[in-house]
C-alpha positions in Angstrom: 0.0 0.0 0.0 1.1 3.5 -0.7 0.3 7.0 0.6 -0.9 9.6 -1.9 2.7 10.9 -2.1 3.8 7.4 -3.3 5.6 6.5 0.0 4.9 3.1 1.4 2.6 2.6 4.3 4.4 0.6 7.0 1.9 -1.5 9.0 2.5 -2.9 12.4 2.2 -6.6 11.6 1.2 -7.5 15.1 -2.0 -5.5 14.7 -2.9 -6.2 11.1 -2.3 -9.9 11.6 -5.0 -10.2 14.2 -7.8 -9.2 11.7 -6.5 -11.3 8.9 -6.3 -14.4 11.1 -9.2 -17.0 11.4 -11.2 -16.8 14.6 -13.4 -19.3 16.5 -16.3 -18.6 18.7 -16.3 -20.5 22.0 -18.9 -22.9 20.8 -17.0 -23.5 17.5 -13.7 -24.1 19.3 -15.4 -26.5 21.8 -16.8 -28.5 18.9 -13.4 -28.6 17.2 -11.6 -29.7 20.4 -14.4 -32.1 21.2 -14.9 -30.7 24.6 -18.0 -29.1 26.2 -18.2 -25.3 26.0 -18.3 -25.3 29.8 -14.7 -26.7 29.7 -13.6 -23.6 27.8 -15.4 -21.4 30.3 -13.8 -23.2 33.2 -10.3 -22.7 31.6 -11.0 -19.0 31.0 -12.2 -18.3 34.6 -9.5 -20.4 36.3 -6.9 -18.4 38.3 -4.5 -18.3 36.6 -6.3 -18.7 33.3 -5.8 -22.0 31.5 -6.5 -23.1 27.9 -5.7 -21.3 24.7 -5.5 -17.4 24.7 -8.8 -15.7 24.1 -10.3 -12.3 23.4 -13.3 -11.1 25.3 -15.0 -9.0 22.6 -17.8 -8.3 25.1 -19.1 -9.9 28.3 -20.9 -12.6 26.3 -18.7 -12.9 23.2 -15.4 -14.7 23.5 -13.2 -15.4 20.5 -10.2 -17.5 19.9 -7.5 -16.9 17.3 -6.8 -20.0 15.2 -3.1 -19.2 15.3 -3.2 -19.0 19.1 -5.1 -22.3 19.4 -2.6 -24.0 17.1 0.3 -22.7 19.2 -1.4 -23.8 22.4 -2.1 -27.3 21.0 1.5 -27.6 19.9 2.8 -26.6 23.3 0.7 -29.4 24.9 1.8 -32.0 22.4 3.7 -35.0 23.8 5.9 -37.0 21.5 6.4 -40.5 23.0 9.6 -41.0 21.1 11.1 -37.9 22.8 9.9 -39.0 26.2 11.7 -42.4 26.0 
């Protein structure tokens, strides 16, 4: 992208990335993880919070970044070959 004077617009990737990323609602993520939505709620309200990172869009709308969920799942992955 360019400004009207032809100079490039430098974007903060950390901000623009959030909106270009796929997002799950709590119910969508619960279905994908094959857990009850109450499990996600329990993880979010635990002190300290557990589970994947989330964004509280409002008091009733919680969203999960697909990238954050992938990273969270990867961090919990156990490779039996490495454990031996």
